[in-house]
DRENDO-1510 file (C-alpha; in Angstrom, 1 decimal, always signed):
<recs>
REC; n; res; u; v; w
REC; 1; UNK; -37.1; +14.5; -3.8 .
REC; 2; UNK; -40.7; +13.2; -3.6 .
REC; 3; UNK; -42.7; +14.9; -0.9 .
REC; 4; UNK; -44.1; +11.5; +0.2 .
REC; 5; UNK; -40.7; +9.9; +0.6 .
REC; 6; UNK; -39.0; +9.9; +4.0 .
REC; 7; UNK; -35.7; +11.8; +3.7 .
REC; 8; UNK; -32.5; +10.0; +4.6 .
REC; 9; UNK; -30.9; +13.3; +5.7 .
REC; 10; UNK; -32.9; +16.3; +6.9 .
REC; 11; UNK; -31.7; +19.6; +8.4 .
REC; 12; UNK; -33.8; +22.5; +9.8 .
REC; 13; UNK; -32.0; +25.6; +11.0 .
REC; 14; UNK; -28.7; +23.8; +11.0 .
REC; 15; UNK; -25.8; +25.9; +12.5 .
REC; 16; UNK; -22.1; +25.4; +13.1 .
REC; 17; UNK; -20.1; +28.0; +15.0 .
REC; 18; UNK; -16.4; +28.1; +15.8 .
REC; 19; UNK; -16.1; +30.7; +18.6 .
REC; 20; UNK; -17.4; +34.0; +17.1 .
REC; 21; UNK; -17.2; +32.6; +13.5 .
REC; 22; UNK; -20.4; +31.2; +12.0 .
REC; 23; UNK; -19.5; +28.6; +9.4 .
REC; 24; UNK; -23.1; +27.4; +8.8 .
REC; 25; UNK; -25.8; +29.9; +9.5 .
REC; 26; UNK; -29.2; +28.1; +9.9 .
REC; 27; UNK; -29.7; +26.1; +6.7 .
REC; 28; UNK; -32.6; +23.8; +5.7 .
REC; 29; UNK; -32.3; +20.9; +3.3 .
REC; 30; UNK; -33.6; +17.3; +2.8 .
REC; 31; UNK; -32.1; +14.5; +0.8 .
REC; 32; UNK; -34.1; +11.5; -0.5 .
REC; 33; UNK; -33.3; +7.9; -0.9 .
REC; 34; UNK; -31.3; +7.2; -4.2 .
REC; 35; UNK; -30.7; +10.9; -4.8 .
REC; 36; UNK; -27.5; +12.6; -5.8 .
REC; 37; UNK; -27.5; +15.8; -3.8 .
REC; 38; UNK; -24.7; +18.5; -4.0 .
REC; 39; UNK; -23.4; +21.4; -2.0 .
REC; 40; UNK; -21.9; +23.9; -4.4 .
REC; 41; UNK; -19.9; +26.9; -3.5 .
REC; 42; UNK; -16.4; +28.5; -3.0 .
REC; 43; UNK; -13.9; +27.5; -0.3 .
REC; 44; UNK; -15.2; +28.7; +3.0 .
REC; 45; UNK; -18.9; +28.6; +2.0 .
REC; 46; UNK; -19.7; +26.1; +4.7 .
REC; 47; UNK; -19.9; +22.9; +2.6 .
REC; 48; UNK; -17.3; +20.8; +4.4 .
REC; 49; UNK; -18.6; +21.9; +7.8 .
REC; 50; UNK; -22.1; +20.7; +6.8 .
REC; 51; UNK; -20.7; +17.4; +5.6 .
REC; 52; UNK; -18.8; +16.8; +8.8 .
REC; 53; UNK; -22.1; +17.3; +10.8 .
REC; 54; UNK; -23.9; +14.9; +8.5 .
REC; 55; UNK; -21.0; +12.5; +8.8 .
REC; 56; UNK; -21.3; +12.6; +12.6 .
REC; 57; UNK; -17.7; +13.8; +13.2 .
REC; 58; UNK; -18.7; +17.3; +14.2 .
REC; 59; UNK; -21.4; +18.4; +16.6 .
REC; 60; UNK; -23.9; +20.9; +15.4 .
REC; 61; UNK; -24.1; +24.2; +17.2 .
REC; 62; UNK; -27.8; +24.7; +16.7 .
REC; 63; UNK; -30.9; +23.6; +14.7 .
REC; 64; UNK; -32.0; +20.1; +14.1 .
REC; 65; UNK; -30.4; +17.3; +12.0 .
REC; 66; UNK; -31.5; +13.8; +11.3 .
REC; 67; UNK; -29.5; +11.2; +9.4 .
REC; 68; UNK; -31.2; +7.9; +8.6 .
REC; 69; UNK; -33.9; +9.0; +11.0 .
REC; 70; UNK; -31.4; +9.3; +13.9 .
REC; 71; UNK; -29.9; +12.2; +15.8 .
REC; 72; UNK; -26.1; +12.4; +15.2 .
REC; 73; UNK; -25.7; +13.9; +18.7 .
REC; 74; UNK; -26.9; +10.7; +20.4 .
REC; 75; UNK; -26.7; +8.0; +17.7 .
REC; 76; UNK; -23.4; +8.8; +15.9 .
REC; 77; UNK; -22.0; +5.3; +16.0 .
REC; 78; UNK; -25.2; +3.7; +14.7 .
REC; 79; UNK; -25.3; +6.3; +11.8 .
REC; 80; UNK; -21.6; +5.9; +10.9 .
REC; 81; UNK; -22.1; +2.1; +10.5 .
REC; 82; UNK; -24.3; +2.9; +7.5 .
REC; 83; UNK; -22.3; +5.7; +5.9 .
REC; 84; UNK; -19.6; +5.6; +3.3 .
REC; 85; UNK; -17.1; +8.5; +3.4 .
REC; 86; UNK; -14.8; +9.8; +0.7 .
REC; 87; UNK; -12.8; +12.6; +2.4 .
REC; 88; UNK; -11.3; +15.5; +0.5 .
REC; 89; UNK; -7.8; +14.1; +1.2 .
REC; 90; UNK; -7.1; +10.4; +0.7 .
REC; 91; UNK; -6.5; +8.6; +4.0 .
REC; 92; UNK; -5.4; +5.3; +2.5 .
REC; 93; UNK; -2.5; +3.3; +4.1 .
REC; 94; UNK; +0.1; +3.9; +1.4 .
REC; 95; UNK; +2.3; +1.0; +2.7 .
REC; 96; UNK; -0.5; -1.6; +2.2 .
REC; 97; UNK; -1.7; -3.0; -1.0 .
REC; 98; UNK; -5.0; -2.0; -2.6 .
REC; 99; UNK; -6.5; -5.3; -1.5 .
REC; 100; UNK; -5.4; -4.9; +2.1 .
REC; 101; UNK; -6.7; -1.4; +2.4 .
REC; 102; UNK; -10.2; -2.7; +1.6 .
REC; 103; UNK; -9.9; -5.8; +3.9 .
REC; 104; UNK; -8.6; -3.9; +6.9 .
REC; 105; UNK; -11.3; -1.2; +6.5 .
REC; 106; UNK; -14.0; -3.9; +6.3 .
REC; 107; UNK; -12.8; -5.3; +9.7 .
REC; 108; UNK; -13.7; -2.0; +11.3 .
REC; 109; UNK; -17.4; -2.8; +10.7 .
REC; 110; UNK; -17.1; -6.3; +12.2 .
REC; 111; UNK; -17.8; -8.0; +8.9 .
REC; 112; UNK; -17.0; -11.7; +8.5 .
REC; 113; UNK; -13.8; -12.3; +6.6 .
REC; 114; UNK; -15.6; -14.2; +3.8 .
REC; 115; UNK; -18.0; -11.3; +3.3 .
REC; 116; UNK; -15.2; -8.8; +3.2 .
REC; 117; UNK; -13.3; -10.8; +0.6 .
REC; 118; UNK; -16.4; -11.2; -1.6 .
REC; 119; UNK; -17.2; -7.5; -1.4 .
REC; 120; UNK; -13.6; -6.5; -2.0 .
REC; 121; UNK; -13.5; -8.5; -5.2 .
REC; 122; UNK; -16.8; -7.0; -6.4 .
REC; 123; UNK; -15.6; -3.4; -5.5 .
REC; 124; UNK; -12.3; -3.7; -7.3 .
REC; 125; UNK; -14.1; -4.9; -10.4 .
REC; 126; UNK; -16.5; -2.0; -10.0 .
REC; 127; UNK; -13.8; +0.7; -9.8 .
REC; 128; UNK; -11.7; -1.1; -12.5 .
REC; 129; UNK; -8.7; -1.9; -10.3 .
REC; 130; UNK; -8.8; -5.7; -10.2 .
REC; 131; UNK; -5.4; -5.8; -12.0 .
REC; 132; UNK; -3.9; -3.6; -9.2 .
REC; 133; UNK; -5.2; -5.5; -6.2 .
REC; 134; UNK; -1.7; -6.5; -5.1 .
REC; 135; UNK; -0.1; -3.1; -5.9 .
REC; 136; UNK; +1.1; -0.8; -3.0 .
REC; 137; UNK; -1.1; +2.3; -2.8 .
REC; 138; UNK; +1.8; +4.8; -2.7 .
REC; 139; UNK; +2.9; +4.7; -6.4 .
REC; 140; UNK; -0.7; +4.8; -7.8 .
REC; 141; UNK; -1.9; +7.8; -9.7 .
REC; 142; UNK; -4.2; +10.3; -8.0 .
REC; 143; UNK; -7.2; +9.0; -10.0 .
REC; 144; UNK; -6.5; +5.4; -8.9 .
REC; 145; UNK; -6.2; +6.4; -5.3 .
REC; 146; UNK; -9.5; +8.1; -5.5 .
REC; 147; UNK; -11.1; +5.0; -6.9 .
REC; 148; UNK; -9.5; +2.9; -4.1 .
REC; 149; UNK; -11.0; +5.4; -1.6 .
REC; 150; UNK; -14.4; +5.1; -3.2 .
REC; 151; UNK; -14.2; +1.2; -3.2 .
REC; 152; UNK; -13.2; +1.3; +0.5 .
REC; 153; UNK; -16.1; +3.6; +1.3 .
REC; 154; UNK; -18.5; +1.0; -0.1 .
REC; 155; UNK; -17.2; -2.1; +1.8 .
REC; 156; UNK; -20.0; -1.8; +4.4 .
REC; 157; UNK; -22.7; -1.4; +1.7 .
REC; 158; UNK; -23.7; +2.1; +3.0 .
REC; 159; UNK; -27.1; +3.7; +2.7 .
REC; 160; UNK; -25.5; +7.1; +2.1 .
REC; 161; UNK; -22.1; +8.0; +0.6 .
REC; 162; UNK; -20.5; +11.3; +1.5 .
REC; 163; UNK; -18.0; +12.7; -1.0 .
REC; 164; UNK; -16.1; +15.8; -0.2 .
REC; 165; UNK; -14.5; +17.4; -3.3 .
REC; 166; UNK; -14.2; +14.0; -4.9 .
REC; 167; UNK; -12.2; +15.0; -8.0 .
REC; 168; UNK; -10.0; +17.9; -6.7 .
REC; 169; UNK; -6.6; +17.7; -8.3 .
REC; 170; UNK; -7.4; +15.0; -10.9 .
REC; 171; UNK; -6.8; +15.4; -14.6 .
REC; 172; UNK; -9.8; +15.5; -16.9 .
REC; 173; UNK; -9.6; +11.8; -17.9 .
REC; 174; UNK; -9.5; +10.7; -14.3 .
REC; 175; UNK; -12.4; +13.0; -13.4 .
REC; 176; UNK; -14.6; +11.6; -16.2 .
REC; 177; UNK; -13.8; +8.0; -15.1 .
REC; 178; UNK; -14.7; +8.8; -11.6 .
REC; 179; UNK; -17.9; +10.5; -12.7 .
REC; 180; UNK; -18.8; +7.3; -14.6 .
REC; 181; UNK; -18.3; +5.2; -11.4 .
REC; 182; UNK; -20.5; +7.6; -9.4 .
REC; 183; UNK; -23.2; +7.5; -12.1 .
REC; 184; UNK; -23.2; +3.7; -11.8 .
REC; 185; UNK; -23.5; +4.0; -8.0 .
REC; 186; UNK; -26.5; +6.3; -8.4 .
REC; 187; UNK; -28.2; +3.9; -10.9 .
REC; 188; UNK; -27.8; +1.2; -8.2 .
REC; 189; UNK; -29.9; +3.3; -5.9 .
REC; 190; UNK; -27.1; +4.6; -3.6 .
REC; 191; UNK; -27.7; +8.0; -2.1 .
REC; 192; UNK; -24.8; +10.4; -2.9 .
REC; 193; UNK; -24.1; +13.6; -1.0 .
REC; 194; UNK; -21.2; +15.6; -2.4 .
REC; 195; UNK; -19.5; +18.9; -2.1 .
REC; 196; UNK; -17.7; +20.5; -5.0 .
REC; 197; UNK; -16.7; +23.9; -6.4 .
REC; 198; UNK; -16.7; +22.6; -10.0 .
REC; 199; UNK; -19.9; +23.7; -11.8 .
REC; 200; UNK; -19.5; +21.0; -14.5 .
REC; 201; UNK; -19.2; +18.3; -11.8 .
REC; 202; UNK; -22.4; +19.5; -10.1 .
REC; 203; UNK; -24.3; +19.5; -13.4 .
REC; 204; UNK; -23.0; +16.1; -14.3 .
REC; 205; UNK; -23.7; +14.3; -11.0 .
REC; 206; UNK; -26.4; +16.1; -9.0 .
REC; 207; UNK; -30.2; +15.5; -9.2 .
REC; 208; UNK; -30.5; +18.5; -6.9 .
REC; 209; UNK; -28.1; +20.9; -5.2 .
REC; 210; UNK; -27.9; +23.9; -3.0 .
REC; 211; UNK; -25.6; +26.8; -3.7 .
REC; 212; UNK; -23.9; +28.1; -0.5 .
REC; 213; UNK; -22.2; +31.4; +0.2 .
REC; 214; UNK; -21.0; +32.6; +3.6 .
REC; 215; UNK; -22.6; +29.7; +5.4 .
REC; 216; UNK; -26.0; +30.3; +3.9 .
REC; 217; UNK; -28.0; +28.6; +1.1 .
REC; 218; UNK; -28.7; +31.2; -1.7 .
REC; 219; UNK; -30.4; +28.8; -4.1 .
REC; 220; UNK; -31.7; +25.3; -4.3 .
REC; 221; UNK; -33.0; +23.0; -7.1 .
REC; 222; UNK; -32.0; +20.8; -10.0 .
REC; 223; UNK; -29.0; +22.2; -11.9 .
REC; 224; UNK; -30.9; +23.0; -15.1 .
REC; 225; UNK; -33.8; +24.6; -13.2 .
REC; 226; UNK; -31.4; +26.9; -11.4 .
REC; 227; UNK; -29.8; +28.0; -14.6 .
REC; 228; UNK; -33.1; +28.6; -16.3 .
REC; 229; UNK; -34.4; +30.5; -13.2 .
REC; 230; UNK; -31.5; +32.8; -12.6 .
REC; 231; UNK; -29.5; +33.0; -15.8 .
REC; 232; UNK; -30.1; +33.5; -19.5 .
REC; 233; UNK; -29.8; +30.8; -22.2 .
REC; 234; UNK; -26.3; +31.9; -23.3 .
REC; 235; UNK; -23.4; +34.0; -22.2 .
REC; 236; UNK; -21.0; +36.0; -24.4 .
REC; 237; UNK; -17.5; +36.2; -22.8 .
REC; 238; UNK; -15.4; +39.2; -23.9 .
REC; 239; UNK; -11.7; +39.0; -23.0 .
REC; 240; UNK; -10.1; +42.4; -23.3 .
REC; 241; UNK; -6.3; +42.7; -23.5 .
REC; 242; UNK; -4.2; +44.9; -21.2 .
REC; 243; UNK; -5.2; +48.0; -23.2 .
REC; 244; UNK; -8.9; +47.5; -22.4 .
REC; 245; UNK; -10.0; +47.7; -18.8 .
REC; 246; UNK; -12.9; +45.1; -18.3 .
REC; 247; UNK; -14.9; +47.6; -16.2 .
REC; 248; UNK; -14.7; +50.2; -19.0 .
REC; 249; UNK; -15.6; +47.6; -21.7 .
REC; 250; UNK; -18.6; +46.6; -19.5 .
REC; 251; UNK; -19.8; +50.2; -19.4 .
REC; 252; UNK; -19.6; +50.5; -23.2 .
REC; 253; UNK; -21.5; +47.2; -23.6 .
REC; 254; UNK; -24.1; +47.9; -20.9 .
REC; 255; UNK; -27.0; +47.6; -23.4 .
REC; 256; UNK; -25.6; +44.7; -25.4 .
REC; 257; UNK; -26.9; +42.0; -23.1 .
REC; 258; UNK; -29.7; +41.5; -20.5 .
REC; 259; UNK; -27.1; +41.6; -17.8 .
REC; 260; UNK; -23.4; +42.6; -18.0 .
REC; 261; UNK; -20.8; +41.6; -15.4 .
REC; 262; UNK; -17.2; +42.8; -15.3 .
REC; 263; UNK; -14.7; +40.4; -13.8 .
REC; 264; UNK; -10.9; +40.8; -13.3 .
REC; 265; UNK; -10.0; +39.3; -16.7 .
REC; 266; UNK; -13.3; +39.3; -18.8 .
REC; 267; UNK; -16.7; +40.7; -19.3 .
REC; 268; UNK; -19.8; +38.5; -19.3 .
REC; 269; UNK; -22.9; +39.4; -21.3 .
REC; 270; UNK; -26.0; +37.4; -20.4 .
REC; 271; UNK; -28.3; +36.9; -23.3 .
REC; 272; UNK; -30.8; +34.6; -24.9 .
REC; 273; UNK; -29.3; +35.2; -28.4 .
REC; 274; UNK; -25.5; +34.8; -28.2 .
REC; 275; UNK; -24.9; +35.4; -31.9 .
REC; 276; UNK; -26.8; +38.7; -31.9 .
REC; 277; UNK; -25.0; +39.8; -28.7 .
REC; 278; UNK; -21.6; +38.9; -30.2 .
REC; 279; UNK; -22.5; +41.0; -33.3 .
REC; 280; UNK; -23.4; +43.9; -31.0 .
REC; 281; UNK; -20.0; +43.6; -29.4 .
REC; 282; UNK; -18.4; +44.1; -32.8 .
REC; 283; UNK; -20.7; +47.0; -33.6 .
REC; 284; UNK; -19.7; +48.7; -30.4 .
REC; 285; UNK; -16.1; +48.8; -31.6 .
REC; 286; UNK; -14.7; +45.8; -29.9 .
REC; 287; UNK; -14.2; +43.6; -33.0 .
REC; 288; UNK; -10.5; +43.2; -32.2 .
REC; 289; UNK; -11.3; +41.9; -28.7 .
REC; 290; UNK; -11.6; +38.0; -28.4 .
REC; 291; UNK; -15.1; +36.8; -27.5 .
REC; 292; UNK; -16.9; +33.5; -27.4 .
REC; 293; UNK; -20.5; +32.3; -27.0 .
REC; 294; UNK; -21.3; +29.5; -24.6 .
REC; 295; UNK; -24.2; +28.0; -22.7 .
REC; 296; UNK; -25.0; +29.5; -19.3 .
REC; 297; UNK; -23.9; +27.3; -16.3 .
REC; 298; UNK; -24.0; +27.1; -12.6 .
REC; 299; UNK; -21.1; +29.4; -12.1 .
REC; 300; UNK; -23.1; +32.1; -13.8 .
REC; 301; UNK; -25.9; +31.5; -11.4 .
REC; 302; UNK; -23.5; +31.8; -8.5 .
REC; 303; UNK; -22.0; +35.0; -9.9 .
REC; 304; UNK; -25.5; +36.5; -10.4 .
REC; 305; UNK; -26.6; +35.6; -6.9 .
REC; 306; UNK; -23.5; +36.6; -5.0 .
REC; 307; UNK; -21.5; +38.9; -7.3 .
REC; 308; UNK; -18.4; +36.7; -7.4 .
REC; 309; UNK; -17.1; +33.6; -9.1 .
REC; 310; UNK; -16.8; +30.1; -7.6 .
REC; 311; UNK; -13.0; +30.4; -7.5 .
REC; 312; UNK; -13.0; +33.6; -5.4 .
</recs>
């Protein structure tokens, strides 16, 4: 985000507590206009709690939060009028048609019927569902339902769209189609704020992101910058069979990479020369153990910073 730009969302020392449990432990972040900003982390990291505070549906327990220059504690209704929300679980009325879901939702914002109809037509075209406008929602595929939910979230022409785990449960084809729609939104200048535990999704969609663990931010920056800062260029994955304990394999390969991590089912060797490291694995006597060379990603950054994978 440009330092001269006024952030649309800004948090300083933001906290959320549920009794003795601290879900969000004093985090700072700022999101600029037209930016795609992500919260990456495993389940329970504090991502959804943060999003609920930004979305004005959960009061903060401490710190300061401003959304569109307003305080959610006192101006929640004014803020919500300019937000689009794509929740983790679809909340569509399955007994209504696709068209009626958009029209009914538009009425909540007090929009004139003619404006709602015009926007609904444009949005169905945008999410490629014009041919399903008269279809009931219930029999639609998961990917189609997510696209209806995104279209519905845009009916009020929001300044900020909040997306909580937008592609969870979708097949790869549906995920990529949804990514394409979100890329188009970003090119229109819409500010996107999303949570995800998919590293490839974060790399595809986010201009900047924070990695959360245990309610805290452990890293912040553009995806590629974080990878370059915390990881190596490549990773060699060694997948021992049942006769080879990953921890034992890691001990034997301790000098093969710049960093070696033993997981439950594989060993990761961080290196700037994957081919040379793969050759060292063979030289160490593990030529019969399957291995692969891949580019380092955000999950590697998370593992390096926290000692566990995003799925943990």
